[in-house]
C-alpha positions as CSV (number, residue, x, y, z in Angstrom):
1,M,118.5,105.0,-138.8
2,G,116.9,105.1,-135.3
3,V,113.6,107.0,-134.8
4,Y,112.9,107.8,-131.2
5,G,109.8,109.4,-129.5
6,F,110.0,111.3,-126.3
7,R,107.3,112.6,-124.0
8,K,106.8,116.3,-123.7
9,Q,108.5,116.6,-120.4
10,F,111.8,115.6,-121.8
11,V,111.8,118.1,-124.8
12,P,113.4,121.0,-122.8
13,F,116.3,118.7,-121.8
14,I,117.0,117.4,-125.2
15,L,116.8,120.8,-126.8
16,S,119.1,122.4,-124.2
17,G,121.6,119.6,-124.5
18,E,121.3,118.5,-120.9
19,K,119.8,115.1,-122.1
20,T,122.3,113.3,-124.4
21,H,121.1,109.7,-124.0
22,T,117.9,107.6,-123.9
23,I,117.2,104.2,-122.4
24,R,115.5,101.9,-124.7
25,A,114.5,98.1,-124.6
26,I,116.7,95.9,-127.1
27,R,115.6,96.2,-130.5
28,A,115.8,93.6,-133.2
29,H,117.9,95.9,-135.2
30,P,119.8,98.2,-132.8
31,D,121.4,101.4,-133.6
32,K,125.2,101.5,-133.7
33,P,127.7,104.3,-133.4
34,G,127.8,106.5,-136.5
35,N,123.9,106.0,-137.2
36,M,121.8,109.0,-137.4
37,L,119.2,109.3,-134.7
38,H,115.9,111.2,-135.4
39,L,114.4,112.5,-132.1
40,Y,110.8,113.4,-132.0
41,T,108.0,114.4,-129.7
42,G,104.5,113.4,-130.4
43,L,105.7,110.5,-132.6
44,R,102.7,108.5,-134.4
45,Q,100.4,111.5,-133.3
46,K,99.0,114.3,-135.5
47,G,101.4,117.1,-135.1
48,A,104.5,115.0,-134.4
49,R,107.5,117.4,-134.3
50,L,111.2,116.4,-135.0
51,L,113.5,117.8,-132.3
52,M,116.7,117.1,-133.9
53,R,118.8,114.7,-136.0
54,V,121.9,113.6,-134.2
55,P,124.7,111.0,-134.6
56,C,124.8,108.1,-132.2
57,V,128.1,108.1,-130.6
58,R,127.9,105.1,-128.0
59,I,125.5,102.2,-127.1
60,E,125.7,100.7,-123.5
61,E,123.9,97.8,-122.1
62,I,121.8,98.7,-119.0
63,S,119.8,96.8,-116.3
64,V,117.8,98.1,-113.7
65,A,116.6,95.8,-110.9
66,A,113.4,95.8,-109.1
67,D,115.2,96.9,-106.1
68,G,116.6,100.2,-107.9
69,L,120.1,98.6,-108.6
70,V,121.5,99.9,-112.0
71,E,124.2,98.2,-113.9
72,I,125.7,99.7,-117.1
73,E,128.1,97.3,-119.0
74,G,127.9,95.0,-116.0
75,V,129.1,97.7,-113.5
76,E,127.0,98.7,-110.7
77,L,126.3,102.4,-110.2
78,S,127.1,103.9,-107.0
79,P,124.1,106.2,-105.4
80,S,126.0,109.4,-106.5
81,E,126.5,107.9,-110.0
82,R,122.8,107.0,-110.3
83,E,121.7,110.5,-109.1
84,A,124.0,111.9,-111.9
85,F,122.7,109.5,-114.4
86,A,119.0,110.4,-113.6
87,K,119.6,114.0,-113.9
88,R,121.4,113.6,-117.2
89,D,118.4,111.5,-118.3
90,G,116.0,114.3,-117.7
91,F,114.9,113.9,-114.1
92,P,115.8,117.0,-112.2
93,G,114.6,115.3,-109.0
94,G,117.2,112.7,-109.3
95,W,117.3,108.9,-109.0
96,S,113.9,108.6,-106.7
97,E,112.1,110.5,-109.5
98,M,113.6,108.3,-112.2
99,F,112.9,105.1,-110.4
100,Q,109.3,106.1,-109.7
101,F,108.8,106.8,-113.4
102,W,110.5,103.6,-114.4
103,S,108.8,101.5,-112.0
104,S,105.5,102.7,-113.2
105,N,106.1,102.7,-116.9
106,H,108.3,99.5,-117.3
107,R,108.4,95.9,-116.1
108,L,111.4,95.2,-113.7
109,P,113.9,94.0,-114.1
110,F,114.6,95.8,-117.3
111,Q,117.4,94.8,-119.8
112,G,118.2,97.4,-122.5
113,H,120.5,100.0,-124.1
114,V,121.6,103.5,-123.3
115,I,121.8,105.2,-126.6
116,H,124.1,108.3,-126.5
117,W,124.3,111.2,-129.0
118,E,126.1,114.5,-129.5
119,K,124.1,117.5,-130.2
């Protein structure tokens, strides 16, 4: 059972179905396809709100380098693929917006998982 907290900025994209994955650091007990994911906003705060419960459909390894290169399952994303990926992750401004968020909130290089769900 995966419990995932999201910042308020991502809630509209999750609820609309535009955002169907999250990027997370590698966990000791990672989710697997078929597991139920519990998506919240305000997690661990008074007034936390369950956004939805959805099945995990796929897990992929991701790495983000300090220079902005992204690999998923060992395959480097092209600039246009990075743009599309960023928009699907809830960054309407595309890759530059996502990379600015990542570089200010995460230590780079980053290794983790892309956790996909179906609404």
